[in-house]
C-alpha positions in Angstrom: 172.5 44.6 -21.9 172.8 46.6 -18.7 175.4 48.0 -17.1 175.7 49.6 -13.3 178.4 51.9 -12.4 178.4 52.7 -8.3 180.2 55.7 -6.8 180.3 57.6 -3.9 182.3 55.1 -1.5 185.0 56.6 0.7 186.7 56.5 4.0 184.7 58.2 6.9 184.4 58.7 10.8 181.6 57.0 12.7 178.7 59.1 13.0 179.3 60.7 9.3 177.3 60.5 6.3 177.8 59.3 2.5 175.5 59.4 -1.0 176.4 56.3 -2.9 174.8 56.6 -6.5 174.3 54.1 -9.1 174.1 54.8 -12.8 172.6 52.3 -15.1 172.7 52.0 -19.1 170.0 50.3 -20.9 166.4 50.8 -21.3 165.2 48.7 -18.4 166.0 51.0 -15.4 162.8 52.8 -15.1 160.9 49.3 -15.2 163.1 47.7 -12.7 163.4 46.8 -8.9 167.0 48.4 -7.7 168.3 47.3 -4.8 171.5 48.0 -2.8 173.6 44.9 -1.1 176.9 45.4 0.7 179.8 42.4 1.7 182.2 42.9 4.2 185.4 40.4 3.7 185.0 36.9 4.6 181.3 37.4 4.8 178.1 36.6 2.7 176.5 39.5 0.2 173.8 41.2 2.5 170.8 42.9 1.6 170.6 46.5 2.5 167.7 48.2 0.4 165.6 47.9 -2.3 162.7 50.4 -4.0 160.0 49.6 -6.4 160.2 50.5 -10.0 158.2 53.6 -9.6 159.7 54.9 -6.1 156.6 53.6 -4.5 157.9 51.4 -2.2 161.2 51.0 -0.2 162.5 48.1 2.0 165.6 47.9 4.3 167.6 45.4 5.8 166.9 45.5 9.8 170.8 46.6 10.4 170.2 50.0 8.2 166.5 51.0 9.2 166.3 54.5 10.5 170.0 55.4 9.1 169.7 54.7 5.0 167.5 55.9 2.5 166.8 54.3 -0.6 165.8 56.7 -3.8 165.8 56.7 -7.5 165.7 59.2 -10.4 164.3 57.3 -13.5 165.0 60.5 -15.5 168.5 60.1 -14.8 168.7 56.2 -14.6 170.4 56.7 -11.2 169.5 55.2 -7.6 170.9 56.4 -4.5 171.8 55.2 -1.2 171.8 58.0 1.4 173.8 56.5 4.4 173.6 58.7 7.5 174.9 58.1 11.1 177.4 55.5 9.7 179.1 52.8 12.2 182.3 50.6 11.8 179.8 47.6 11.2 178.8 49.3 8.1 182.1 49.1 6.6 181.8 46.8 3.2 181.9 46.7 -0.3 178.4 48.3 -1.7 177.1 47.0 -4.8 173.9 48.0 -6.4 171.4 45.2 -8.6 169.0 45.3 -10.6 165.8 43.0 -10.9 165.4 42.2 -14.6 161.6 41.4 -14.2 159.7 44.2 -15.5 157.0 45.8 -13.5 157.7 44.0 -10.8 155.1 43.7 -7.5 157.4 42.0 -5.5 160.5 43.0 -3.8 163.4 40.4 -3.4 165.7 40.3 -0.7 167.8 37.2 -2.1 170.9 38.0 -4.3 170.1 35.4 -6.6 167.0 37.4 -8.0 168.9 39.9 -9.3 170.6 39.5 -12.6 172.8 42.6 -13.1 175.4 44.0 -10.7 178.0 46.6 -10.5 181.7 46.3 -9.5 181.1 47.8 -6.0 181.9 51.0 -4.2 184.1 50.4 -0.9 182.8 52.4 2.4 185.1 52.3 5.2 183.9 53.6 8.4 186.6 54.0 11.4 185.7 54.7 15.1 
């Protein structure tokens, strides 16, 4: 069983930065693709970023490219999302997710491809 716990959300001003963390329990973290999604009220859950199991590849949603950076430390079972130049439209609940396929060679953008999810952490950006 895998449990994911996010932290680091908060209320900030436009242009500020935040770093989200997601700590995973279980033995599969270091072998699994990890991703961040976000969901604003009344909207569908949106892909934000993902990182390969070994950190060798990353991919980002168009709305966050150049501003957000995903990284991981497998020895700490932790994935991070560094968010810079935040905008009001980044306001959402942010969720980390784990793809249970081990040593996957492909990164997926669809929520249906991720089996394990955290409870979410709220990010609010005011103008």
